OpenMM code with the backbone's topology and positions (N, CA, C; nanometers):
from openmm import Vec3, app, unit

residues = "MET ARG ASN TYR GLN VAL LYS VAL LEU ILE ASP GLY ALA CYS PRO LEU CYS ARG ARG GLU ALA GLU LEU TRP LYS ARG LEU ASP ARG ARG ARG GLY ASN ILE VAL LEU LEU ASP ILE HIS SER PRO GLU PHE ASP ALA LEU ASP CYS GLY VAL THR ARG GLU GLN ALA LEU GLU GLN ILE HIS GLY LEU LEU PRO SER GLY ASP VAL VAL ARG GLY MET GLU VAL ILE ARG ARG ALA TYR GLU ALA ALA GLY TRP GLY TRP LEU LEU ALA PRO THR GLY TRP PRO LEU LEU ARG ILE PHE PHE ASP TRP ALA TYR GLY TRP PHE ALA ARG ASN ARG LEU ARG LEU THR GLY ARG GLN SER ALA SER GLY LYS SER CYS SER GLY ARG ARG PRO ALA".split()
positions = [
    Vec3(0.0850, -0.1189, 0.0000),
    Vec3(0.0000, 0.0000, 0.0000),
    Vec3(0.0886, 0.1239, 0.0000),
    Vec3(0.0443, 0.2248, -0.0731),
    Vec3(0.1183, 0.3505, -0.0768),
    Vec3(0.1249, 0.4118, 0.0614),
    Vec3(0.2182, 0.5018, 0.0751),
    Vec3(0.2253, 0.5762, 0.2004),
    Vec3(0.1000, 0.6602, 0.2146),
    Vec3(0.0527, 0.6715, 0.3353),
    Vec3(-0.0643, 0.7536, 0.3636),
    Vec3(-0.0296, 0.8441, 0.4800),
    Vec3(-0.1081, 0.9487, 0.4978),
    Vec3(-0.0867, 1.0392, 0.6103),
    Vec3(-0.1840, 1.0117, 0.7240),
    Vec3(-0.3046, 0.9637, 0.6885),
    Vec3(-0.4031, 0.9315, 0.7913),
    Vec3(-0.5026, 0.8306, 0.7351),
    Vec3(-0.5362, 0.7308, 0.8161),
    Vec3(-0.6471, 0.6399, 0.7872),
    Vec3(-0.7612, 0.6861, 0.8757),
    Vec3(-0.8749, 0.7137, 0.8142),
    Vec3(-0.9889, 0.7667, 0.8877),
    Vec3(-1.0965, 0.6589, 0.8993),
    Vec3(-1.1387, 0.6320, 1.0223),
    Vec3(-1.2475, 0.5376, 1.0467),
    Vec3(-1.3774, 0.6165, 1.0386),
    Vec3(-1.4548, 0.5900, 0.9358),
    Vec3(-1.5780, 0.6674, 0.9167),
    Vec3(-1.7011, 0.5818, 0.9427),
    Vec3(-1.8080, 0.6465, 0.9827),
    Vec3(-1.9373, 0.5825, 1.0003),
    Vec3(-2.0106, 0.5946, 0.8674),
    Vec3(-1.9976, 0.4923, 0.7848),
    Vec3(-2.0582, 0.4946, 0.6524),
    Vec3(-2.2099, 0.4958, 0.6536),
    Vec3(-2.2711, 0.4729, 0.7696),
    Vec3(-2.4166, 0.4785, 0.7811),
    Vec3(-2.4646, 0.6195, 0.8121),
    Vec3(-2.3729, 0.7095, 0.8411),
    Vec3(-2.4080, 0.8476, 0.8745),
    Vec3(-2.3986, 0.9329, 0.7479),
    Vec3(-2.5109, 0.9936, 0.7062),
    Vec3(-2.5064, 1.0729, 0.5834),
    Vec3(-2.4083, 1.1900, 0.5898),
    Vec3(-2.3961, 1.2543, 0.7040),
    Vec3(-2.3017, 1.3663, 0.7155),
    Vec3(-2.1581, 1.3159, 0.7097),
    Vec3(-2.1311, 1.2037, 0.7748),
    Vec3(-1.9960, 1.1460, 0.7737),
    Vec3(-1.9584, 1.1009, 0.6327),
    Vec3(-2.0537, 1.0384, 0.5628),
    Vec3(-2.0291, 0.9954, 0.4249),
    Vec3(-1.9986, 1.1140, 0.3350),
    Vec3(-2.0723, 1.2216, 0.3521),
    Vec3(-2.0518, 1.3414, 0.2694),
    Vec3(-1.9113, 1.3978, 0.2924),
    Vec3(-1.8706, 1.4038, 0.4184),
    Vec3(-1.7362, 1.4552, 0.4494),
    Vec3(-1.6288, 1.3628, 0.3910),
    Vec3(-1.6500, 1.2317, 0.4010),
    Vec3(-1.5541, 1.1352, 0.3471),
    Vec3(-1.5429, 1.1497, 0.1949),
    Vec3(-1.6553, 1.1700, 0.1272),
    Vec3(-1.6523, 1.1905, -0.0179),
    Vec3(-1.5751, 1.3174, -0.0544),
    Vec3(-1.5923, 1.4205, 0.0262),
    Vec3(-1.5168, 1.5444, 0.0035),
    Vec3(-1.3673, 1.5183, 0.0186),
    Vec3(-1.3291, 1.4461, 0.1240),
    Vec3(-1.1867, 1.4152, 0.1433),
    Vec3(-1.1314, 1.3362, 0.0260),
    Vec3(-1.2113, 1.2419, -0.0257),
    Vec3(-1.1672, 1.1630, -0.1412),
    Vec3(-1.1401, 1.2536, -0.2613),
    Vec3(-1.2328, 1.3458, -0.2871),
    Vec3(-1.2134, 1.4376, -0.4001),
    Vec3(-1.0913, 1.5266, -0.3788),
    Vec3(-1.0771, 1.5806, -0.2588),
    Vec3(-0.9641, 1.6696, -0.2311),
    Vec3(-0.8306, 1.5959, -0.2378),
    Vec3(-0.8298, 1.4700, -0.2013),
    Vec3(-0.7069, 1.3893, -0.2027),
    Vec3(-0.6610, 1.3589, -0.3453),
    Vec3(-0.7528, 1.3611, -0.4390),
    Vec3(-0.7207, 1.3414, -0.5819),
    Vec3(-0.6418, 1.2137, -0.6091),
    Vec3(-0.6817, 1.1071, -0.5432),
    Vec3(-0.6214, 0.9734, -0.5637),
    Vec3(-0.4727, 0.9672, -0.5307),
    Vec3(-0.4255, 1.0585, -0.4478),
    Vec3(-0.2850, 1.0553, -0.4070),
    Vec3(-0.2595, 0.9491, -0.3013),
    Vec3(-0.3647, 0.9043, -0.2340),
    Vec3(-0.3483, 0.8013, -0.1314),
    Vec3(-0.3054, 0.8558, 0.0029),
    Vec3(-0.3132, 0.9865, 0.0220),
    Vec3(-0.2757, 1.0459, 0.1509),
    Vec3(-0.3791, 1.0160, 0.2589),
    Vec3(-0.5053, 0.9961, 0.2146),
    Vec3(-0.6138, 0.9663, 0.3077),
    Vec3(-0.6714, 0.8301, 0.2704),
    Vec3(-0.6781, 0.7411, 0.3688),
    Vec3(-0.7413, 0.6104, 0.3504),
    Vec3(-0.8669, 0.6111, 0.4362),
    Vec3(-0.9803, 0.5767, 0.3750),
    Vec3(-1.1076, 0.5758, 0.4460),
    Vec3(-1.1484, 0.4326, 0.4758),
    Vec3(-1.1793, 0.4056, 0.6026),
    Vec3(-1.2233, 0.2730, 0.6451),
    Vec3(-1.3627, 0.2850, 0.7054),
    Vec3(-1.4607, 0.2221, 0.6422),
    Vec3(-1.5986, 0.2259, 0.6914),
    Vec3(-1.6126, 0.1278, 0.8065),
    Vec3(-1.6517, 0.1768, 0.9220),
    Vec3(-1.6612, 0.0912, 1.0410),
    Vec3(-1.7769, -0.0078, 1.0312),
    Vec3(-1.8641, 0.0068, 0.9312),
    Vec3(-1.9753, -0.0867, 0.9121),
    Vec3(-1.9449, -0.1925, 0.8066),
    Vec3(-1.8299, -0.1837, 0.7447),
    Vec3(-1.7909, -0.2818, 0.6439),
    Vec3(-1.7667, -0.4169, 0.7118),
    Vec3(-1.8096, -0.5266, 0.6485),
    Vec3(-1.7878, -0.6598, 0.7089),
    Vec3(-1.6392, -0.6910, 0.7301),
    Vec3(-1.5532, -0.6320, 0.6497),
    Vec3(-1.4088, -0.6570, 0.6625),
    Vec3(-1.3442, -0.5763, 0.7745),
    Vec3(-1.4159, -0.4776, 0.8263),
    Vec3(-1.3582, -0.3892, 0.9265),
    Vec3(-1.3458, -0.4602, 1.0612),
    Vec3(-1.2278, -0.4526, 1.1205),
    Vec3(-1.2034, -0.5073, 1.2541),
    Vec3(-1.1465, -0.3943, 1.3394),
    Vec3(-1.2302, -0.3414, 1.4283),
    Vec3(-1.1909, -0.2265, 1.5098),
    Vec3(-1.0644, -0.2557, 1.5900),
    Vec3(-1.0520, -0.3756, 1.6428),
    Vec3(-0.9359, -0.4068, 1.7260),
    Vec3(-0.8061, -0.4041, 1.6464),
    Vec3(-0.8133, -0.4331, 1.5161),
    Vec3(-0.6940, -0.4193, 1.4314),
    Vec3(-0.6512, -0.2735, 1.4219),
    Vec3(-0.7442, -0.1837, 1.4498),
    Vec3(-0.7169, -0.0401, 1.4422),
    Vec3(-0.6857, 0.0198, 1.5793),
    Vec3(-0.6856, -0.0614, 1.6830),
    Vec3(-0.6513, -0.0116, 1.8154),
    Vec3(-0.7654, 0.0532, 1.8913),
    Vec3(-0.8892, 0.0293, 1.8469),
    Vec3(-1.0061, 0.0834, 1.9155),
    Vec3(-1.1128, -0.0255, 1.9229),
    Vec3(-1.2078, -0.0081, 2.0099),
    Vec3(-1.3219, -0.0989, 2.0126),
    Vec3(-1.4274, -0.0470, 1.9164),
    Vec3(-1.5222, -0.1313, 1.8799),
    Vec3(-1.6306, -0.0884, 1.7914),
    Vec3(-1.7093, 0.0253, 1.8558),
    Vec3(-1.7331, 0.0164, 1.9871),
    Vec3(-1.8057, 0.1212, 2.0582),
    Vec3(-1.7319, 0.2550, 2.0500),
    Vec3(-1.6007, 0.2519, 2.0670),
    Vec3(-1.5221, 0.3754, 2.0566),
    Vec3(-1.5305, 0.4325, 1.9151),
    Vec3(-1.5231, 0.3443, 1.8153),
    Vec3(-1.5295, 0.3888, 1.6764),
    Vec3(-1.6647, 0.4522, 1.6450),
    Vec3(-1.7702, 0.4071, 1.7120),
    Vec3(-1.9029, 0.4639, 1.6900),
    Vec3(-1.9244, 0.5938, 1.7673),
    Vec3(-1.8515, 0.6122, 1.8766),
    Vec3(-1.8692, 0.7323, 1.9596),
    Vec3(-1.8187, 0.8587, 1.8914),
    Vec3(-1.7054, 0.8477, 1.8231),
    Vec3(-1.6476, 0.9640, 1.7569),
    Vec3(-1.5504, 0.9162, 1.6497),
    Vec3(-1.5155, 1.0053, 1.5609),
    Vec3(-1.4249, 0.9711, 1.4520),
    Vec3(-1.2854, 0.9426, 1.5080),
    Vec3(-1.2196, 0.8435, 1.4492),
    Vec3(-1.0839, 0.8066, 1.4865),
    Vec3(-0.9970, 0.8061, 1.3615),
    Vec3(-0.8709, 0.8336, 1.3799),
    Vec3(-0.7748, 0.8283, 1.2708),
    Vec3(-0.6511, 0.7533, 1.3148),
    Vec3(-0.5921, 0.6823, 1.2217),
    Vec3(-0.4696, 0.6077, 1.2472),
    Vec3(-0.3574, 0.6734, 1.1690),
    Vec3(-0.2487, 0.7000, 1.2377),
    Vec3(-0.1334, 0.7629, 1.1735),
    Vec3(-0.0327, 0.6558, 1.1335),
    Vec3(0.0528, 0.6840, 1.0375),
    Vec3(0.1530, 0.5853, 0.9965),
    Vec3(0.2404, 0.5380, 1.1130),
    Vec3(0.2564, 0.6213, 1.2150),
    Vec3(0.3366, 0.5845, 1.3318),
    Vec3(0.2675, 0.4793, 1.4185),
    Vec3(0.1371, 0.4551, 1.3926),
    Vec3(0.0588, 0.3643, 1.4745),
    Vec3(-0.0236, 0.4361, 1.5803),
    Vec3(-0.0001, 0.5664, 1.5956),
    Vec3(-0.0778, 0.6443, 1.6921),
    Vec3(-0.2221, 0.6581, 1.6451),
    Vec3(-0.3119, 0.6678, 1.7416),
    Vec3(-0.4536, 0.6885, 1.7140),
    Vec3(-0.4892, 0.8305, 1.7574),
    Vec3(-0.5556, 0.9047, 1.6691),
    Vec3(-0.6057, 1.0377, 1.7036),
    Vec3(-0.7576, 1.0330, 1.6968),
    Vec3(-0.8219, 1.1242, 1.7680),
    Vec3(-0.9674, 1.1228, 1.7789),
    Vec3(-1.0256, 1.2617, 1.7571),
    Vec3(-1.1544, 1.2622, 1.7256),
    Vec3(-1.2291, 1.3860, 1.7207),
    Vec3(-1.1793, 1.4841, 1.6165),
    Vec3(-1.1838, 1.6091, 1.6533),
    Vec3(-1.1487, 1.7188, 1.5636),
    Vec3(-1.0069, 1.7047, 1.5088),
    Vec3(-0.9180, 1.6421, 1.5841),
    Vec3(-0.7807, 1.6234, 1.5369),
    Vec3(-0.7777, 1.5389, 1.4093),
    Vec3(-0.8665, 1.4418, 1.3980),
    Vec3(-0.8748, 1.3596, 1.2768),
    Vec3(-0.9145, 1.4471, 1.1581),
    Vec3(-1.0107, 1.5321, 1.1789),
    Vec3(-1.0593, 1.6188, 1.0716),
    Vec3(-0.9493, 1.7154, 1.0283),
    Vec3(-0.8778, 1.7729, 1.1257),
    Vec3(-0.7660, 1.8612, 1.0908),
    Vec3(-0.6613, 1.7846, 1.0093),
    Vec3(-0.6305, 1.6634, 1.0515),
    Vec3(-0.5283, 1.5836, 0.9816),
    Vec3(-0.5736, 1.5433, 0.8420),
    Vec3(-0.7014, 1.5116, 0.8267),
    Vec3(-0.7518, 1.4734, 0.6945),
    Vec3(-0.7412, 1.5904, 0.5971),
    Vec3(-0.7810, 1.7087, 0.6411),
    Vec3(-0.7696, 1.8251, 0.5534),
    Vec3(-0.6230, 1.8570, 0.5240),
    Vec3(-0.5382, 1.8413, 0.6213),
    Vec3(-0.3945, 1.8627, 0.6000),
    Vec3(-0.3416, 1.7636, 0.4961),
    Vec3(-0.3809, 1.6371, 0.5078),
    Vec3(-0.3363, 1.5345, 0.4135),
    Vec3(-0.3845, 1.5626, 0.2719),
    Vec3(-0.5012, 1.6262, 0.2604),
    Vec3(-0.5579, 1.6584, 0.1291),
    Vec3(-0.5015, 1.7884, 0.0727),
    Vec3(-0.4156, 1.8563, 0.1497),
    Vec3(-0.3579, 1.9819, 0.1025),
    Vec3(-0.4417, 2.1044, 0.1356),
    Vec3(-0.5408, 2.0879, 0.2206),
    Vec3(-0.6294, 2.1973, 0.2588),
    Vec3(-0.6191, 2.2281, 0.4071),
    Vec3(-0.5072, 2.1966, 0.4687),
    Vec3(-0.4896, 2.2179, 0.6114),
    Vec3(-0.5056, 2.3622, 0.6541),
    Vec3(-0.4701, 2.4543, 0.5655),
    Vec3(-0.4830, 2.5970, 0.5972),
    Vec3(-0.6264, 2.6338, 0.6311),
    Vec3(-0.7225, 2.5620, 0.5698),
    Vec3(-0.8631, 2.5923, 0.5916),
    Vec3(-0.9061, 2.5665, 0.7367),
    Vec3(-0.8522, 2.4602, 0.7954),
    Vec3(-0.8886, 2.4257, 0.9329),
    Vec3(-0.7820, 2.4648, 1.0345),
    Vec3(-0.6726, 2.5250, 0.9901),
    Vec3(-0.5653, 2.5626, 1.0822),
    Vec3(-0.6160, 2.6421, 1.2022),
    Vec3(-0.7065, 2.7377, 1.1845),
    Vec3(-0.7536, 2.8135, 1.3010),
    Vec3(-0.8197, 2.7262, 1.4085),
    Vec3(-0.8755, 2.6102, 1.3679),
    Vec3(-0.9402, 2.5229, 1.4673),
    Vec3(-0.8380, 2.4600, 1.5616),
    Vec3(-0.7116, 2.4698, 1.5276),
    Vec3(-0.6064, 2.4158, 1.6135),
    Vec3(-0.5350, 2.5208, 1.6957),
    Vec3(-0.5701, 2.6480, 1.6763),
    Vec3(-0.5090, 2.7542, 1.7556),
    Vec3(-0.5567, 2.7418, 1.8992),
    Vec3(-0.4703, 2.7700, 1.9969),
    Vec3(-0.4999, 2.7411, 2.1376),
    Vec3(-0.6410, 2.7747, 2.1874),
    Vec3(-0.6866, 2.8969, 2.1768),
    Vec3(-0.8191, 2.9290, 2.2307),
    Vec3(-0.9313, 2.8745, 2.1438),
    Vec3(-0.9142, 2.8817, 2.0125),
    Vec3(-1.0166, 2.8305, 1.9229),
    Vec3(-1.0259, 2.6779, 1.9287),
    Vec3(-0.9126, 2.6129, 1.9534),
    Vec3(-0.9095, 2.4665, 1.9614),
    Vec3(-1.0068, 2.4162, 2.0680),
    Vec3(-1.0102, 2.4823, 2.1810),
    Vec3(-1.1007, 2.4421, 2.2895),
    Vec3(-1.2450, 2.4426, 2.2399),
    Vec3(-1.2832, 2.5503, 2.1733),
    Vec3(-1.4202, 2.5607, 2.1227),
    Vec3(-1.4491, 2.4556, 2.0167),
    Vec3(-1.3623, 2.4425, 1.9153),
    Vec3(-1.3889, 2.3494, 1.8054),
    Vec3(-1.3852, 2.2044, 1.8515),
    Vec3(-1.2948, 2.1708, 1.9437),
    Vec3(-1.2932, 2.0342, 1.9971),
    Vec3(-1.4222, 2.0060, 2.0739),
    Vec3(-1.4699, 2.1047, 2.1505),
    Vec3(-1.5966, 2.0886, 2.2227),
    Vec3(-1.7123, 2.0752, 2.1238),
    Vec3(-1.7149, 2.1589, 2.0197),
    Vec3(-1.8232, 2.1562, 1.9213),
    Vec3(-1.8279, 2.0219, 1.8491),
    Vec3(-1.7110, 1.9682, 1.8131),
    Vec3(-1.7106, 1.8368, 1.7491),
    Vec3(-1.7638, 1.7313, 1.8463),
    Vec3(-1.7217, 1.7368, 1.9719),
    Vec3(-1.7700, 1.6414, 2.0716),
    Vec3(-1.9211, 1.6462, 2.0848),
    Vec3(-1.9778, 1.7676, 2.0842),
    Vec3(-2.1230, 1.7820, 2.0902),
    Vec3(-2.1874, 1.7171, 1.9686),
    Vec3(-2.1314, 1.7442, 1.8502),
    Vec3(-2.1846, 1.6841, 1.7277),
    Vec3(-2.1786, 1.5318, 1.7349),
    Vec3(-2.0642, 1.4780, 1.7754),
    Vec3(-2.0474, 1.3324, 1.7805),
    Vec3(-2.1506, 1.2683, 1.8731),
    Vec3(-2.1767, 1.3326, 1.9866),
    Vec3(-2.2749, 1.2783, 2.0806),
    Vec3(-2.4178, 1.2872, 2.0279),
    Vec3(-2.4441, 1.3800, 1.9394),
    Vec3(-2.5806, 1.4062, 1.8934),
    Vec3(-2.6054, 1.3714, 1.7468),
    Vec3(-2.5073, 1.3131, 1.6793),
    Vec3(-2.5208, 1.2931, 1.5353),
    Vec3(-2.6320, 1.1958, 1.4977),
    Vec3(-2.6602, 1.0974, 1.5818),
    Vec3(-2.7699, 1.0063, 1.5489),
    Vec3(-2.9020, 1.0821, 1.5464),
    Vec3(-2.9235, 1.1641, 1.6463),
    Vec3(-3.0463, 1.2434, 1.6513),
    Vec3(-3.0494, 1.3448, 1.5374),
    Vec3(-2.9360, 1.4092, 1.5104),
    Vec3(-2.9301, 1.5116, 1.4059),
    Vec3(-2.9555, 1.4545, 1.2666),
    Vec3(-2.9219, 1.3276, 1.2477),
    Vec3(-2.9405, 1.2647, 1.1160),
    Vec3(-3.0632, 1.1743, 1.1128),
    Vec3(-3.1434, 1.1738, 1.2204),
    Vec3(-3.2662, 1.0956, 1.2231),
    Vec3(-3.2435, 0.9464, 1.2311),
    Vec3(-3.1307, 0.9047, 1.2836),
    Vec3(-3.0985, 0.7621, 1.2955),
    Vec3(-3.1227, 0.7129, 1.4361),
    Vec3(-3.1195, 0.5815, 1.4520),
    Vec3(-3.1373, 0.5203, 1.5826),
    Vec3(-3.0023, 0.4938, 1.6466),
    Vec3(-3.0041, 0.4735, 1.7771),
    Vec3(-2.8826, 0.4348, 1.8483),
    Vec3(-2.8594, 0.2856, 1.8272),
    Vec3(-2.7440, 0.2355, 1.8673),
    Vec3(-2.7094, 0.0945, 1.8527),
    Vec3(-2.8064, 0.0043, 1.9287),
    Vec3(-2.8722, 0.0554, 2.0312),
    Vec3(-2.9659, -0.0242, 2.1106),
    Vec3(-3.0998, -0.0424, 2.0402),
    Vec3(-3.1161, 0.0212, 1.9229),
    Vec3(-3.2418, 0.0112, 1.8519),
    Vec3(-3.3405, 0.1178, 1.8931),
    Vec3(-3.3023, 0.2019, 1.9879),
    Vec3(-3.3889, 0.3102, 2.0320),
    Vec3(-3.3502, 0.4359, 1.9575),
    Vec3(-3.4487, 0.5221, 1.9394),
    Vec3(-3.4177, 0.6524, 1.8820),
    Vec3(-3.3458, 0.7326, 1.9900),
    Vec3(-3.2932, 0.8460, 1.9542),
    Vec3(-3.2216, 0.9268, 2.0511),
    Vec3(-3.3137, 0.9759, 2.1628),
    Vec3(-3.4455, 0.9751, 2.1367),
    Vec3(-3.5383, 1.0167, 2.2421),
    Vec3(-3.5603, 0.9037, 2.3412),
    Vec3(-3.5048, 0.7842, 2.3128),
    Vec3(-3.5201, 0.6718, 2.4040),
    Vec3(-3.6349, 0.5805, 2.3661),
    Vec3(-3.7134, 0.6166, 2.2637),
    Vec3(-3.8260, 0.5340, 2.2217),
    Vec3(-3.7836, 0.4420, 2.1098),
    Vec3(-3.8438, 0.3230, 2.1064),
    Vec3(-3.8234, 0.2340, 1.9942),
    Vec3(-3.9130, 0.2799, 1.8794),
    Vec3(-3.8646, 0.2663, 1.7569),
    Vec3(-3.9479, 0.3088, 1.6448),
    Vec3(-4.0716, 0.2195, 1.6325),
    Vec3(-4.1795, 0.2737, 1.5780),
    Vec3(-4.3049, 0.1971, 1.5621),
    Vec3(-4.2943, 0.0997, 1.4476),
] * unit.nanometer
topology = app.Topology()
chain = topology.addChain("A")
for resn in residues:
    res = topology.addResidue(resn, chain)
    for name in ("N", "CA", "C"):
        topology.addAtom(name, app.Element.getBySymbol(name[0]), res)
């Protein structure tokens, strides 16, 4: 496999996550800097990536060539950097702004099922009710 800068574990069942992954693919222009791994693919093994399936579903994770695992907004910053668009998200890594953007991503990750009209892994909607 070619050298990559980040492998991103994406929730392929999430329409917003899929849209972002498609954007990264286009921006990467087949250079192979970004590798996308759908956590719902039958071939996907979370433990091979150093995370549990539950962790992979809680928030976005990225694997670096060094073997390190990054999470949350840091994955998004790294993906844009790998695609050559790091300048666009650079402000999200500045000390004071980083706190806000990391918090905002965490809020999104916790609420994305509700925001996209999907159910939780337990089969309940985010309101706690089972669908009819």
